[in-house]
Every structure is written in C-alpha cells, then in structure tokens.
C-alpha angles and dihedrals in degrees: 000000000000119000118234107218093197113111124242112264151136122291114226141164115256142168113252132186104209100177139017112279092356119130113266119252136209107244140175109253132187113225109197124231108262117274127199111321094006136114133198113217129199101225114226100173139001128184122227103239131187088242090066089054090050089054091049091051094047093247095130104035145326100242094123137203094061127191100216132211129070110163097088152140130196149131125285108247100182141345134213133235118302096019112141129184094023127088139176109275095035114135108228144178112220121230135187095216105073099171120223100213091217111069123097093265093051091044090055092053095256103110092157085074093050111161097199109048119172137238132177113288095216120072124229111233146203116247091264090058098258109151117236128217107225115219108255088349092295115080099191104164082100141088088251137001140195119234141159108275089241089063089068117085116189115227137169108295090216088080120101105252092221091059098035095052092060089072086069092080133335101032092046090048091056097040091048093047088062102034105031106024103026092036091212109198138199111292095013124141113233133187124195119198110204122026105208119117096301095041093047088051090051088055090051090048092051090051091050090051092055102254112175096211127022118188115196120196133185139154088225107070091197089074097054096080088057090057092046091053090052096051113285111148092194131029125197130195098219091203089066102038130032108250098229092049092045093052094046091048090057096045102053092268093296105097130238126301090230127021118189120201105206093169103061104213128130092247095050092046089052089050090051091050095053096037091064124100115243108291089012127142129252116195123195110204100145109095116242123210119248097258095054120108132182125213125193130169104261091219089059091051089052098041099045094050121185127100135311107194139170119216117212112191087342090291084276132167103208095206089055103034107036098059091043093051093046089053090053089049092052090048090055093246097111117044102212089157088068090069094058104090096168142353116229142175127252092259092056097067096101091054089047089057088056092052090048091054090051092051093233097129136048092206134348109205126202109220133184 
C-alpha cells in the first residue's frame, strides 16, 4: 500500500492563481491541521488588495500556483503544539509581519523592523497534492487558512470583520505612514499624494494624529470625496493644478510639514520632496516597480534638510497597533467602515480586480 505524504487537514474552497496573468479560479484546497507554532483560522472577511493583483500578474514572484488574499480577519479554529496566548474562538486580524523577538532589530527594541518574520511551515495544497504559495504568507481568499500563530493578532470581537481585516495590509500601511513613519503631530500640515486605499488611510492617520490641515491630491477626481470623508480639509484634482504649487498655495507658500507619497512613482516622489517645508518629511509608502529610479539634485537634498523615509507596512507592530486602532474604530474615532466599498463572494474576486483597475472602489471585501 502506498503512503500518502500529504498531511491531514480541512478541505475548503479558495481562490487560486495558477498561471501568470490568467484569471483566478475557485479551487478545492487542503488546509493542514496546525503543527507546532501554527494556527488554522476560519476566515470571515478578506480585502481585495493591489498586492493580490501583483501576485496574479507575476509582478512579485513566479512561484505559481498562488493562494491569494492576505488582508483578513477571522476566528481561530485550532492551534498547534507550543502556541501560547492564542486559543480557539479568538477573533483575530491576520498580519504578514509575525516578529521573531530574537533578531538584531527585535533585540534593539525595534520589532517593527524584524528581519526574521515567521510563516506557517506546512504548505496548503491543491487536491492533487500541489503545494500552494500563500500571498504574503497568508492566503486568505479561502474559507480557512493556515498561518504562524504570531500572524494572528487578537482584537475586540465587536468589530465588523470586513472593516477590521483591512488593518492587515493597506489601511495599516497608510495609517502607519502618517502616525508611525511621518510622525505627524498636533497642528501639522500634511499633504497626501494619491487617494486610493493607502492614501485615504494616510489621510485618516493624519487626522487621528491631530493635523491642522490635510491636503489630498489625486489625478482621479472620483477618489477625492473618499479623502474628504476621512478627514482631508482640502482636495486637489492634480490634473488641473500642479501638486507642488497646490500644496504651497495652501500652506502660506512654505510647503507641508509632512508629505506622503501613496503612489510610488518617480514623479510623485519628486513632488513629495519639493512640496515639503524646509526640514520637512517626505514619506514613500506607495510601492514602486523594480525598474523605477528617482533622481534629485544632491545639493537640494542637503540644503532642504529634513527626512526622506520609506514606510513598509506603516512601520507597524501588529500587537501594539491593531488592538488600539480597533478600539478607536469602536469608539467612532476611526471610520474603517468608509473603506469597505462592497462586500463580495469568493467567486467574485476576478471581477473585483477589474473594478480595482478602473479605480471605482476603495476596497472590495470578500465576506462569508
């Protein structure tokens, strides 16, 4: 009798990208029982993020087939050996930065820079045994997924899963770019270039931090009302007015204290650099593609001073930031519901990608 090496597990429906640029498909996937340090999570909601589309298009890697989805919330179903502080029934937001606590960044008290983050050791598989590559180590366009226990952050179960799960990636990236990386303070002037999901979250983060004036800019005027709802005091159609001039006009000619580039292109980063006040901060949170380069006169870098920073996952520490932000949401001080444009089923993900490309949604969210 032949021995089947595949582990025991739960069979679920999940969204899989089998080939580069091919439409995703709904497949049957085997999610293993948790091993040491792992947890299996019943997924309640998962946002459709641009990163998932990048995986589908081969822009991140070529380890197909991919199990997509990573911006998720759900309930812990079971845990493996050695897992502490996490129990079945816990409501969690999933994260892709499960810190190790041991590397040189963690040892220096900067765990948000952890250099050795964890994922589940066991792969999820198709029915024929083919191993899947989970997007950002999560793979949550599925009825259940297997992750490292450290990728689960417990939050108040009173939160709507569709809203809470968005902290798992894009919303946290934008909020953190303002609060953690940009260190926006009370009374600051802030400009945000690009008002998609991440940029809109940066606006919300600046508002939370107490910014006095928040200028939101985009070349797609349809996105500006989203920014206004989340706290922008000024909105600018960047097709009609040059961004640097628009920001300076609204800041007494000086420029903003913090400018956040939520687009990630050479031209928008250059705009962010020159739209700062002297000694101001420019934060790059939009993700560039590998071939992009930025060129600035070195004398201008020297003479203008300040800070040029990149923000990776909003420099967040999930165990610190997720519960705090969920509490603010439940208090009515952070409108996470505003990011949920539509609720869809698992088999609607491909169509959601089309709406994302067209810029007609802030976030589509797969819900159970």
